[in-house]
N, CA, C, O and the ligand as a Tripos MOL2 file, in Angstrom:
@<TRIPOS>MOLECULE
protein
  257   255    65     0     0
PROTEIN
NO_CHARGES

@<TRIPOS>ATOM
      1 N           0.8000   -1.1090   -0.0310 N.3       1 MET1
      2 CA          0.0320   -0.0730    0.1290 C.3       1 MET1
      3 C           0.8250    1.2760   -0.2850 C.2       1 MET1
      4 O           0.1960    2.3050   -0.0390 O.2       1 MET1
      5 N           2.0450    1.4380   -0.8470 N.am      2 ALA2
      6 CA          2.6100    2.4700   -0.8000 C.3       2 ALA2
      7 C           1.9400    3.5250   -1.5550 C.2       2 ALA2
      8 O           1.2410    3.2010   -2.5160 O.2       2 ALA2
      9 N           2.0860    4.8430   -1.2040 N.am      3 GLU3
     10 CA          1.4770    5.7050   -1.6980 C.3       3 GLU3
     11 C           2.1770    6.4350   -2.7620 C.2       3 GLU3
     12 O           1.5940    7.1460   -3.5800 O.2       3 GLU3
     13 N           3.4610    6.2350   -2.7250 N.am      4 GLY4
     14 CA          4.6020    6.9990   -3.4810 C.3       4 GLY4
     15 C           4.6930    8.5160   -3.0890 C.2       4 GLY4
     16 O           3.9900    9.0160   -2.2100 O.2       4 GLY4
     17 N           5.6520    9.2200   -3.8450 N.am      5 GLU5
     18 CA          6.0170   10.6280   -3.4130 C.3       5 GLU5
     19 C           5.0900   11.4860   -4.3230 C.2       5 GLU5
     20 O           5.2980   12.6990   -4.3530 O.2       5 GLU5
     21 N           4.1280   10.9760   -5.0360 N.am      6 LYS6
     22 CA          3.2950   12.0270   -6.0360 C.3       6 LYS6
     23 C           2.3240   12.5210   -5.0950 C.2       6 LYS6
     24 O           2.0120   13.7110   -5.0830 O.2       6 LYS6
     25 N           1.7850   11.5980   -4.2360 N.am      7 GLY7
     26 CA          0.5410   11.8980   -3.1250 C.3       7 GLY7
     27 C          -0.8240   11.5330   -4.1860 C.2       7 GLY7
     28 O          -0.7810   11.3050   -5.3950 O.2       7 GLY7
     29 N          -1.7890   11.5610   -3.4530 N.am      8 LEU8
     30 CA         -2.9610   11.1680   -4.1340 C.3       8 LEU8
     31 C          -3.8340   12.6560   -4.3010 C.2       8 LEU8
     32 O          -3.9580   13.4320   -3.3540 O.2       8 LEU8
     33 N          -4.3390   12.8800   -5.4920 N.am      9 LEU9
     34 CA         -5.1860   13.8860   -5.3950 C.3       9 LEU9
     35 C          -6.5110   13.9820   -5.0470 C.2       9 LEU9
     36 O          -7.2390   13.2850   -5.7540 O.2       9 LEU9
     37 N          -7.0210   14.5660   -4.2570 N.am     10 VAL10
     38 CA         -8.4030   14.4260   -3.7730 C.3      10 VAL10
     39 C          -9.2470   15.9080   -3.9810 C.2      10 VAL10
     40 O          -8.6210   16.9690   -3.9940 O.2      10 VAL10
     41 N         -10.5100   15.8680   -4.1190 N.am     11 LYS11
     42 CA        -11.1740   17.0280   -4.1730 C.3      11 LYS11
     43 C         -11.5420   17.6700   -3.0380 C.2      11 LYS11
     44 O         -12.0860   17.0400   -2.1310 O.2      11 LYS11
     45 N         -11.3080   18.9200   -2.9480 N.am     12 CYS12
     46 CA        -11.8670   19.5680   -1.4520 C.3      12 CYS12
     47 C         -13.5830   19.3780   -1.4690 C.2      12 CYS12
     48 O         -14.2760   19.6080   -2.4600 O.2      12 CYS12
     49 N         -13.9840   19.0110   -0.4400 N.am     13 PRO13
     50 CA        -15.3670   18.6320   -0.3550 C.3      13 PRO13
     51 C         -16.1310   20.1080   -0.2070 C.2      13 PRO13
     52 O         -17.3470   20.2500   -0.3340 O.2      13 PRO13
     53 N         -15.3370   21.0060    0.0390 N.am     14 CYS14
     54 CA        -15.9490   22.2810   -0.0510 C.3      14 CYS14
     55 C         -16.0660   23.1010   -1.2410 C.2      14 CYS14
     56 O         -17.1300   23.6170   -1.5840 O.2      14 CYS14
     57 N         -14.8070   23.2400   -1.9640 N.am     15 CYS15
     58 CA        -15.1150   24.0920   -3.2270 C.3      15 CYS15
     59 C         -14.7550   23.1520   -4.2560 C.2      15 CYS15
     60 O         -14.9920   23.4640   -5.4230 O.2      15 CYS15
     61 N         -14.2100   22.0350   -3.9890 N.am     16 GLY16
     62 CA        -13.9490   20.9580   -5.2930 C.3      16 GLY16
     63 C         -12.4820   21.3620   -5.9020 C.2      16 GLY16
     64 O         -12.1170   20.8630   -6.9660 O.2      16 GLY16
     65 N         -11.6990   22.2390   -5.2230 N.am     17 ALA17
     66 CA        -10.4010   22.1700   -5.6990 C.3      17 ALA17
     67 C          -9.4630   20.9320   -5.4960 C.2      17 ALA17
     68 O          -9.6060   20.1550   -4.5530 O.2      17 ALA17
     69 N          -8.6220   20.8240   -6.3240 N.am     18 ALA18
     70 CA         -7.5640   19.5170   -6.1620 C.3      18 ALA18
     71 C          -6.7180   19.6380   -4.8930 C.2      18 ALA18
     72 O          -6.1770   20.7190   -4.6630 O.2      18 ALA18
     73 N          -6.5590   18.5710   -4.0220 N.am     19 VAL19
     74 CA         -5.8220   18.8470   -2.8110 C.3      19 VAL19
     75 C          -4.9060   17.5470   -2.9600 C.2      19 VAL19
     76 O          -5.2480   16.3980   -3.2400 O.2      19 VAL19
     77 N          -3.7230   18.0350   -2.7060 N.am     20 ARG20
     78 CA         -2.7860   16.7510   -2.6660 C.3      20 ARG20
     79 C          -2.7700   16.2710   -1.3000 C.2      20 ARG20
     80 O          -2.6690   17.0710   -0.3700 O.2      20 ARG20
     81 N          -2.8600   15.0570   -1.1150 N.am     21 TRP21
     82 CA         -3.0930   14.1130    0.0110 C.3      21 TRP21
     83 C          -1.6800   13.8260    0.5090 C.2      21 TRP21
     84 O          -1.0690   12.8380    0.1030 O.2      21 TRP21
     85 N          -1.1790   14.6500    1.3530 N.am     22 GLN22
     86 CA          0.1990   14.4230    1.9240 C.3      22 GLN22
     87 C           0.1930   15.1760    3.2950 C.2      22 GLN22
     88 O          -0.7020   15.9770    3.5640 O.2      22 GLN22
     89 N           1.2070   14.8970    4.1420 N.am     23 PRO23
     90 CA          1.3090   15.1980    5.4520 C.3      23 PRO23
     91 C           1.3330   16.7730    5.4890 C.2      23 PRO23
     92 O           0.8300   17.3650    6.4440 O.2      23 PRO23
     93 N           1.9350   17.4610    4.4170 N.am     24 ALA24
     94 CA          2.1500   18.8970    4.4540 C.3      24 ALA24
     95 C           0.6310   19.3380    4.2900 C.2      24 ALA24
     96 O           0.2940   20.3240    4.9450 O.2      24 ALA24
     97 N          -0.1360   18.8420    3.6480 N.am     25 ALA25
     98 CA         -1.5150   19.2460    3.4570 C.3      25 ALA25
     99 C          -2.3350   19.2030    4.6970 C.2      25 ALA25
    100 O          -3.1630   18.2990    4.8110 O.2      25 ALA25
    101 N          -2.1870   20.1120    5.6630 N.am     26 GLU26
    102 CA         -2.6640   20.2710    6.9970 C.3      26 GLU26
    103 C          -4.2900   20.0300    7.0450 C.2      26 GLU26
    104 O          -4.8520   19.3830    7.9300 O.2      26 GLU26
    105 N          -4.8510   20.5750    6.0940 N.am     27 PHE27
    106 CA         -6.2930   20.7370    6.0990 C.3      27 PHE27
    107 C          -7.1160   19.5870    5.2880 C.2      27 PHE27
    108 O          -8.3290   19.7080    5.1160 O.2      27 PHE27
    109 N          -6.3470   18.4030    4.7740 N.am     28 ARG28
    110 CA         -6.9620   17.6610    3.8430 C.3      28 ARG28
    111 C          -8.0410   17.1230    4.5990 C.2      28 ARG28
    112 O          -8.0940   17.1750    5.8280 O.2      28 ARG28
    113 N          -8.9130   16.5990    3.8530 N.am     29 PRO29
    114 CA         -9.2010   16.6630    2.5490 C.3      29 PRO29
    115 C          -9.5210   18.1160    1.9810 C.2      29 PRO29
    116 O          -9.6570   18.3140    0.7740 O.2      29 PRO29
    117 N          -9.6280   19.0930    2.9160 N.am     30 PHE30
    118 CA        -10.0460   20.3290    2.3450 C.3      30 PHE30
    119 C          -8.6140   21.1330    1.7580 C.2      30 PHE30
    120 O          -7.4590   20.8080    2.0310 O.2      30 PHE30
    121 N          -8.9690   22.0560    1.0420 N.am     31 CYS31
    122 CA         -7.7690   22.6340    0.3250 C.3      31 CYS31
    123 C          -7.0620   23.7500    1.1720 C.2      31 CYS31
    124 O          -5.8950   24.1110    1.0200 O.2      31 CYS31
    125 N          -8.0360   24.2790    2.1680 N.am     32 SER32
    126 CA         -7.6080   25.3900    3.1330 C.3      32 SER32
    127 C          -8.3670   25.4010    4.5840 C.2      32 SER32
    128 O          -9.4170   24.8150    4.8480 O.2      32 SER32
    129 N          -7.6780   26.1090    5.3470 N.am     33 ARG33
    130 CA         -8.4280   26.0900    6.4790 C.3      33 ARG33
    131 C          -9.9100   26.7000    6.5130 C.2      33 ARG33
    132 O         -10.8760   26.3430    7.1870 O.2      33 ARG33
    133 N          -9.7880   27.7160    5.5890 N.am     34 ARG34
    134 CA        -11.1520   28.2330    5.1990 C.3      34 ARG34
    135 C         -12.1740   27.1840    4.8220 C.2      34 ARG34
    136 O         -13.2770   27.1810    5.3690 O.2      34 ARG34
    137 N         -11.8780   26.3940    4.0090 N.am     35 CYS35
    138 CA        -12.7510   25.2800    3.6360 C.3      35 CYS35
    139 C         -13.2110   24.4730    4.5960 C.2      35 CYS35
    140 O         -14.3850   24.1080    4.6690 O.2      35 CYS35
    141 N         -12.1730   24.1060    5.4980 N.am     36 ARG36
    142 CA        -12.5840   23.2540    6.4840 C.3      36 ARG36
    143 C         -13.3310   23.8750    7.5410 C.2      36 ARG36
    144 O         -14.1470   23.2070    8.1770 O.2      36 ARG36
    145 N         -13.1300   25.0870    7.7910 N.am     37 ASP37
    146 CA        -13.9020   25.9780    8.8000 C.3      37 ASP37
    147 C         -15.3730   26.0130    8.3280 C.2      37 ASP37
    148 O         -16.3390   25.8290    9.0690 O.2      37 ASP37
    149 N         -15.4240   26.2680    7.0270 N.am     38 GLN38
    150 CA        -16.7520   26.2580    6.4040 C.3      38 GLN38
    151 C         -17.5940   25.1120    6.5910 C.2      38 GLN38
    152 O         -18.7710   25.1250    6.9510 O.2      38 GLN38
    153 N         -16.7590   23.9490    6.2660 N.am     39 ASP39
    154 CA        -17.4940   22.7020    6.3840 C.3      39 ASP39
    155 C         -17.7970   22.5120    7.8710 C.2      39 ASP39
    156 O         -18.9480   22.1830    8.1600 O.2      39 ASP39
    157 N         -16.9410   22.6740    8.8050 N.am     40 LEU40
    158 CA        -17.3900   22.2670   10.1450 C.3      40 LEU40
    159 C         -18.4570   23.2160   10.6060 C.2      40 LEU40
    160 O         -19.2730   22.8230   11.4390 O.2      40 LEU40
    161 N         -18.5120   24.3960   10.1430 N.am     41 LEU41
    162 CA        -19.5320   25.3130   10.5160 C.3      41 LEU41
    163 C         -20.8340   24.6110   10.0110 C.2      41 LEU41
    164 O         -21.7710   24.4920   10.7990 O.2      41 LEU41
    165 N         -20.9380   24.1270    8.6980 N.am     42 ALA42
    166 CA        -22.1000   23.6080    8.1580 C.3      42 ALA42
    167 C         -22.4520   22.3570    8.8970 C.2      42 ALA42
    168 O         -23.6400   22.1070    9.0960 O.2      42 ALA42
    169 N         -21.5510   21.5830    9.3020 N.am     43 TRP43
    170 CA        -21.7980   20.4670   10.0040 C.3      43 TRP43
    171 C         -22.5240   20.8490   11.3480 C.2      43 TRP43
    172 O         -23.7020   20.5390   11.5230 O.2      43 TRP43
    173 N         -21.7440   21.5740   12.3530 N.am     44 ALA44
    174 CA        -22.3210   22.2790   13.3320 C.3      44 ALA44
    175 C         -23.7500   22.5560   13.1890 C.2      44 ALA44
    176 O         -24.6560   22.2480   13.9630 O.2      44 ALA44
    177 N         -23.8030   23.1140   12.2040 N.am     45 THR45
    178 CA        -25.2820   23.8540   12.0910 C.3      45 THR45
    179 C         -26.2520   22.7700   11.7180 C.2      45 THR45
    180 O         -27.4430   22.9130   11.9910 O.2      45 THR45
    181 N         -25.8700   21.8370   11.1910 N.am     46 GLU46
    182 CA        -26.8840   20.4920   10.7590 C.3      46 GLU46
    183 C         -26.9160   19.8640   12.0610 C.2      46 GLU46
    184 O         -28.0540   19.7450   12.5150 O.2      46 GLU46
    185 N         -25.9270   19.4080   12.8210 N.am     47 ALA47
    186 CA        -26.0470   18.6120   14.0420 C.3      47 ALA47
    187 C         -26.7900   19.5070   15.0290 C.2      47 ALA47
    188 O         -27.5220   18.9150   15.8220 O.2      47 ALA47
    189 N         -26.7260   20.7750   15.1090 N.am     48 TYR48
    190 CA        -27.2990   21.7140   15.9270 C.3      48 TYR48
    191 C         -29.1190   21.5460   15.6340 C.2      48 TYR48
    192 O         -29.9670   21.4760   16.5240 O.2      48 TYR48
    193 N         -29.3350   21.5160   14.3490 N.am     49 ARG49
    194 CA        -30.6930   21.4660   13.9760 C.3      49 ARG49
    195 C         -31.3610   19.9880   14.4820 C.2      49 ARG49
    196 O         -32.4720   19.8660   14.9980 O.2      49 ARG49
    197 N         -30.4040   18.9120   14.2040 N.am     50 VAL50
    198 CA        -30.9490   17.4600   14.4080 C.3      50 VAL50
    199 C         -31.2230   17.2010   15.8590 C.2      50 VAL50
    200 O         -32.0490   16.3990   16.2960 O.2      50 VAL50
    201 N         -30.3520   18.0510   16.6150 N.am     51 VAL51
    202 CA        -30.5580   17.9270   18.2340 C.3      51 VAL51
    203 C         -32.0930   18.1590   18.5640 C.2      51 VAL51
    204 O         -32.6340   17.5550   19.4900 O.2      51 VAL51
    205 N         -32.6910   18.9650   17.8470 N.am     52 GLY52
    206 CA        -33.9310   19.4460   18.2020 C.3      52 GLY52
    207 C         -35.0790   18.5250   17.6370 C.2      52 GLY52
    208 O         -36.2750   18.7420   17.8340 O.2      52 GLY52
    209 N         -34.5550   17.4360   16.8850 N.am     53 GLU53
    210 CA        -35.7030   16.6560   16.3360 C.3      53 GLU53
    211 C         -35.9210   15.6860   17.3290 C.2      53 GLU53
    212 O         -34.8970   15.2940   17.8880 O.2      53 GLU53
    213 N         -36.9930   15.1930   17.6970 N.am     54 PRO54
    214 CA        -37.3770   14.2490   18.4990 C.3      54 PRO54
    215 C         -37.3580   13.0100   18.1200 C.2      54 PRO54
    216 O         -37.5970   12.1610   18.9790 O.2      54 PRO54
    217 N         -37.0740   12.5950   16.7670 N.am     55 ASN55
    218 CA        -37.2530   11.2330   16.2120 C.3      55 ASN55
    219 C         -36.0110   10.7050   16.6770 C.2      55 ASN55
    220 O         -36.1050    9.9090   17.6120 O.2      55 ASN55
    221 N         -34.7970   10.9770   16.2160 N.am     56 GLU56
    222 CA        -33.6390   10.2060   16.3440 C.3      56 GLU56
    223 C         -32.7360   10.5040   17.7950 C.2      56 GLU56
    224 O         -31.5150   10.4530   17.9450 O.2      56 GLU56
    225 N         -33.7060   10.8010   18.6990 N.am     57 SER57
    226 CA        -32.9120   11.1750   20.0400 C.3      57 SER57
    227 C         -32.2270   10.0820   20.8760 C.2      57 SER57
    228 O         -31.4130   10.3030   21.7730 O.2      57 SER57
    229 N         -32.6820    8.8020   20.4480 N.am     58 GLU58
    230 CA        -32.0130    7.6190   21.3050 C.3      58 GLU58
    231 C         -31.2130    6.8670   20.1170 C.2      58 GLU58
    232 O         -31.4680    6.9400   18.9150 O.2      58 GLU58
    233 N         -30.1310    6.0880   20.7760 N.am     59 GLY59
    234 CA        -29.5170    5.0250   19.7670 C.3      59 GLY59
    235 C         -28.5850    5.7940   18.6700 C.2      59 GLY59
    236 O         -28.6410    5.4850   17.4790 O.2      59 GLY59
    237 N         -27.8750    6.6370   19.0750 N.am     60 SER60
    238 CA        -27.0730    7.3020   18.0410 C.3      60 SER60
    239 C         -25.6350    7.3670   18.6300 C.2      60 SER60
    240 O         -25.2110    8.3470   19.2420 O.2      60 SER60
    241 N         -24.9070    6.2030   18.3830 N.am     61 PRO61
    242 CA        -23.7370    5.8910   18.9350 C.3      61 PRO61
    243 C         -22.4170    6.9020   18.3730 C.2      61 PRO61
    244 O         -21.2980    7.0190   18.8720 O.2      61 PRO61
    245 N         -22.9110    7.4780   17.3250 N.am     62 ASP62
    246 CA        -22.0100    8.3950   16.6370 C.3      62 ASP62
    247 C         -21.7310    9.6730   17.3260 C.2      62 ASP62
    248 O         -20.6000   10.1590   17.2880 O.2      62 ASP62
    249 N         -22.7160   10.2440   17.9580 N.am     63 THR63
    250 CA        -22.9190   11.3650   18.6570 C.3      63 THR63
    251 C         -22.1430   11.4050   19.9720 C.2      63 THR63
    252 O         -22.3280   10.5110   20.7990 O.2      63 THR63
    253 N         -21.2510   12.4370   20.2110 N.am     64 THR64
    254 CA        -20.7220   12.3880   21.4250 C.3      64 THR64
    255 C         -21.4060   13.1150   22.4820 C.2      64 THR64
    256 O         -20.9580   13.1040   23.6280 O.2      64 THR64
    257 ZN        -11.7050   24.1800   -0.8170 Zn       65 ZN65
@<TRIPOS>BOND
     1     1     2 1
     2     2     3 1
     3     3     4 2
     4     3     5 am
     5     5     6 1
     6     6     7 1
     7     7     8 2
     8     7     9 am
     9     9    10 1
    10    10    11 1
    11    11    12 2
    12    11    13 am
    13    13    14 1
    14    14    15 1
    15    15    16 2
    16    15    17 am
    17    17    18 1
    18    18    19 1
    19    19    20 2
    20    19    21 am
    21    21    22 1
    22    22    23 1
    23    23    24 2
    24    23    25 am
    25    25    26 1
    26    26    27 1
    27    27    28 2
    28    27    29 am
    29    29    30 1
    30    30    31 1
    31    31    32 2
    32    31    33 am
    33    33    34 1
    34    34    35 1
    35    35    36 2
    36    35    37 am
    37    37    38 1
    38    38    39 1
    39    39    40 2
    40    39    41 am
    41    41    42 1
    42    42    43 1
    43    43    44 2
    44    43    45 am
    45    45    46 1
    46    46    47 1
    47    47    48 2
    48    47    49 am
    49    49    50 1
    50    50    51 1
    51    51    52 2
    52    51    53 am
    53    53    54 1
    54    54    55 1
    55    55    56 2
    56    55    57 am
    57    57    58 1
    58    58    59 1
    59    59    60 2
    60    59    61 am
    61    61    62 1
    62    62    63 1
    63    63    64 2
    64    63    65 am
    65    65    66 1
    66    66    67 1
    67    67    68 2
    68    67    69 am
    69    69    70 1
    70    70    71 1
    71    71    72 2
    72    71    73 am
    73    73    74 1
    74    74    75 1
    75    75    76 2
    76    75    77 am
    77    77    78 1
    78    78    79 1
    79    79    80 2
    80    79    81 am
    81    81    82 1
    82    82    83 1
    83    83    84 2
    84    83    85 am
    85    85    86 1
    86    86    87 1
    87    87    88 2
    88    87    89 am
    89    89    90 1
    90    90    91 1
    91    91    92 2
    92    91    93 am
    93    93    94 1
    94    94    95 1
    95    95    96 2
    96    95    97 am
    97    97    98 1
    98    98    99 1
    99    99   100 2
   100    99   101 am
   101   101   102 1
   102   102   103 1
   103   103   104 2
   104   103   105 am
   105   105   106 1
   106   106   107 1
   107   107   108 2
   108   107   109 am
   109   109   110 1
   110   110   111 1
   111   111   112 2
   112   111   113 am
   113   113   114 1
   114   114   115 1
   115   115   116 2
   116   115   117 am
   117   117   118 1
   118   118   119 1
   119   119   120 2
   120   119   121 am
   121   121   122 1
   122   122   123 1
   123   123   124 2
   124   123   125 am
   125   125   126 1
   126   126   127 1
   127   127   128 2
   128   127   129 am
   129   129   130 1
   130   130   131 1
   131   131   132 2
   132   131   133 am
   133   133   134 1
   134   134   135 1
   135   135   136 2
   136   135   137 am
   137   137   138 1
   138   138   139 1
   139   139   140 2
   140   139   141 am
   141   141   142 1
   142   142   143 1
   143   143   144 2
   144   143   145 am
   145   145   146 1
   146   146   147 1
   147   147   148 2
   148   147   149 am
   149   149   150 1
   150   150   151 1
   151   151   152 2
   152   151   153 am
   153   153   154 1
   154   154   155 1
   155   155   156 2
   156   155   157 am
   157   157   158 1
   158   158   159 1
   159   159   160 2
   160   159   161 am
   161   161   162 1
   162   162   163 1
   163   163   164 2
   164   163   165 am
   165   165   166 1
   166   166   167 1
   167   167   168 2
   168   167   169 am
   169   169   170 1
   170   170   171 1
   171   171   172 2
   172   171   173 am
   173   173   174 1
   174   174   175 1
   175   175   176 2
   176   175   177 am
   177   177   178 1
   178   178   179 1
   179   179   180 2
   180   179   181 am
   181   181   182 1
   182   182   183 1
   183   183   184 2
   184   183   185 am
   185   185   186 1
   186   186   187 1
   187   187   188 2
   188   187   189 am
   189   189   190 1
   190   190   191 1
   191   191   192 2
   192   191   193 am
   193   193   194 1
   194   194   195 1
   195   195   196 2
   196   195   197 am
   197   197   198 1
   198   198   199 1
   199   199   200 2
   200   199   201 am
   201   201   202 1
   202   202   203 1
   203   203   204 2
   204   203   205 am
   205   205   206 1
   206   206   207 1
   207   207   208 2
   208   207   209 am
   209   209   210 1
   210   210   211 1
   211   211   212 2
   212   211   213 am
   213   213   214 1
   214   214   215 1
   215   215   216 2
   216   215   217 am
   217   217   218 1
   218   218   219 1
   219   219   220 2
   220   219   221 am
   221   221   222 1
   222   222   223 1
   223   223   224 2
   224   223   225 am
   225   225   226 1
   226   226   227 1
   227   227   228 2
   228   227   229 am
   229   229   230 1
   230   230   231 1
   231   231   232 2
   232   231   233 am
   233   233   234 1
   234   234   235 1
   235   235   236 2
   236   235   237 am
   237   237   238 1
   238   238   239 1
   239   239   240 2
   240   239   241 am
   241   241   242 1
   242   242   243 1
   243   243   244 2
   244   243   245 am
   245   245   246 1
   246   246   247 1
   247   247   248 2
   248   247   249 am
   249   249   250 1
   250   250   251 1
   251   251   252 2
   252   251   253 am
   253   253   254 1
   254   254   255 1
   255   255   256 2
@<TRIPOS>SUBSTRUCTURE
     1 MET1         2 RESIDUE 1 A MET
     2 ALA2         6 RESIDUE 1 A ALA
     3 GLU3        10 RESIDUE 1 A GLU
     4 GLY4        14 RESIDUE 1 A GLY
     5 GLU5        18 RESIDUE 1 A GLU
     6 LYS6        22 RESIDUE 1 A LYS
     7 GLY7        26 RESIDUE 1 A GLY
     8 LEU8        30 RESIDUE 1 A LEU
     9 LEU9        34 RESIDUE 1 A LEU
    10 VAL10       38 RESIDUE 1 A VAL
    11 LYS11       42 RESIDUE 1 A LYS
    12 CYS12       46 RESIDUE 1 A CYS
    13 PRO13       50 RESIDUE 1 A PRO
    14 CYS14       54 RESIDUE 1 A CYS
    15 CYS15       58 RESIDUE 1 A CYS
    16 GLY16       62 RESIDUE 1 A GLY
    17 ALA17       66 RESIDUE 1 A ALA
    18 ALA18       70 RESIDUE 1 A ALA
    19 VAL19       74 RESIDUE 1 A VAL
    20 ARG20       78 RESIDUE 1 A ARG
    21 TRP21       82 RESIDUE 1 A TRP
    22 GLN22       86 RESIDUE 1 A GLN
    23 PRO23       90 RESIDUE 1 A PRO
    24 ALA24       94 RESIDUE 1 A ALA
    25 ALA25       98 RESIDUE 1 A ALA
    26 GLU26      102 RESIDUE 1 A GLU
    27 PHE27      106 RESIDUE 1 A PHE
    28 ARG28      110 RESIDUE 1 A ARG
    29 PRO29      114 RESIDUE 1 A PRO
    30 PHE30      118 RESIDUE 1 A PHE
    31 CYS31      122 RESIDUE 1 A CYS
    32 SER32      126 RESIDUE 1 A SER
    33 ARG33      130 RESIDUE 1 A ARG
    34 ARG34      134 RESIDUE 1 A ARG
    35 CYS35      138 RESIDUE 1 A CYS
    36 ARG36      142 RESIDUE 1 A ARG
    37 ASP37      146 RESIDUE 1 A ASP
    38 GLN38      150 RESIDUE 1 A GLN
    39 ASP39      154 RESIDUE 1 A ASP
    40 LEU40      158 RESIDUE 1 A LEU
    41 LEU41      162 RESIDUE 1 A LEU
    42 ALA42      166 RESIDUE 1 A ALA
    43 TRP43      170 RESIDUE 1 A TRP
    44 ALA44      174 RESIDUE 1 A ALA
    45 THR45      178 RESIDUE 1 A THR
    46 GLU46      182 RESIDUE 1 A GLU
    47 ALA47      186 RESIDUE 1 A ALA
    48 TYR48      190 RESIDUE 1 A TYR
    49 ARG49      194 RESIDUE 1 A ARG
    50 VAL50      198 RESIDUE 1 A VAL
    51 VAL51      202 RESIDUE 1 A VAL
    52 GLY52      206 RESIDUE 1 A GLY
    53 GLU53      210 RESIDUE 1 A GLU
    54 PRO54      214 RESIDUE 1 A PRO
    55 ASN55      218 RESIDUE 1 A ASN
    56 GLU56      222 RESIDUE 1 A GLU
    57 SER57      226 RESIDUE 1 A SER
    58 GLU58      230 RESIDUE 1 A GLU
    59 GLY59      234 RESIDUE 1 A GLY
    60 SER60      238 RESIDUE 1 A SER
    61 PRO61      242 RESIDUE 1 A PRO
    62 ASP62      246 RESIDUE 1 A ASP
    63 THR63      250 RESIDUE 1 A THR
    64 THR64      254 RESIDUE 1 A THR
    65 ZN65       257 GROUP 0 **** ****
């Protein structure tokens, strides 16, 4: 499973920019901290909204 020195190219989930999957890419799979922050923000907003839903209040091992 050697990755080689080229590194894998992935797409930033936020803006779709190509990101090289390497240790130096601190915010991978995002292209930048801004994209990562945006995604975290969106995720947090979603999670916050879901908390209010009475449907799935129990049995969610994913939630901390
Ligand atoms: Zn991006």
